[in-house]
C-alpha positions in Angstrom: -11.1 -9.4 -55.5 -10.5 -6.8 -52.5 -13.1 -8.3 -50.5 -11.4 -12.1 -50.7 -8.0 -11.1 -50.0 -9.2 -8.5 -46.7 -10.9 -12.0 -44.5 -7.3 -13.9 -45.6 -5.1 -10.7 -44.3 -7.9 -10.4 -41.0 -7.0 -13.7 -40.0 -3.3 -13.0 -41.0 -3.2 -10.7 -38.4 -5.3 -12.2 -35.7 -2.7 -15.3 -36.1 -0.4 -12.7 -35.6 -1.6 -11.2 -32.8 -2.8 -14.5 -30.9 1.3 -15.3 -31.8 2.1 -12.6 -30.1 -0.3 -12.8 -27.3 1.3 -16.1 -26.3 4.9 -14.8 -26.2 3.5 -12.2 -23.7 1.5 -15.0 -22.0 4.8 -17.1 -21.4 7.1 -13.8 -19.8 3.8 -13.1 -18.1 3.5 -16.6 -16.3 7.6 -16.6 -15.5 7.2 -13.6 -13.6 4.3 -14.9 -12.1 6.3 -18.2 -10.8 9.2 -16.1 -9.7 6.5 -13.7 -7.9 4.9 -17.4 -6.1 8.2 -18.5 -5.1 9.3 -15.1 -3.8 6.2 -15.3 -1.4 6.3 -18.5 -0.7 9.8 -17.7 0.6 8.9 -15.1 2.5 6.5 -16.5 4.3 8.6 -19.4 5.6 11.1 -16.6 6.5 8.1 -15.0 8.5 7.7 -18.4 10.2 11.8 -18.8 10.8 11.6 -15.2 12.1 8.9 -16.3 14.8 9.9 -18.8 16.2 14.1 -16.8 16.3 12.9 -14.0 17.8 8.8 -13.6 18.7 8.3 -16.7 20.8 11.6 -16.4 23.2 10.4 -13.0 23.8 7.0 -14.7 25.0 8.8 -16.9 26.8 11.0 -14.0 28.5 8.6 -12.5 29.5 7.4 -15.5 31.2 9.6 -17.2 33.2 12.2 -14.2 33.6 10.1 -12.4 36.5 9.4 -16.2 38.5 13.7 -16.1 37.8 14.4 -13.1 39.1 12.4 -13.4 42.2 13.6 -17.1 43.0 17.5 -16.7 42.1 18.4 -13.0 41.9 15.0 -11.0 43.7 16.1 -12.5 47.4 20.2 -11.2 47.3 19.2 -8.0 45.7 16.8 -6.9 48.6 19.6 -8.0 50.9 21.7 -5.9 49.1 19.5 -2.9 49.1 18.8 -3.6 52.5 14.9 -3.5 51.5 
């Protein structure tokens, strides 16, 4: 008799564990979804930062020396008597 009840109780334990596992997996899925949203937002903000900060800096490095030479350089050289 005891042997007959034991498989049923072990099946119930396994079912209980599976239910607990499903509940835990739902929580984990929700957490992973929020983490994915965060990484997506972070990637977008990185691209925006590059466009706003890095691109103008690179363009400034390229174009400011020619601007200084053409507009300010000659007047500055005259002022400094060079």
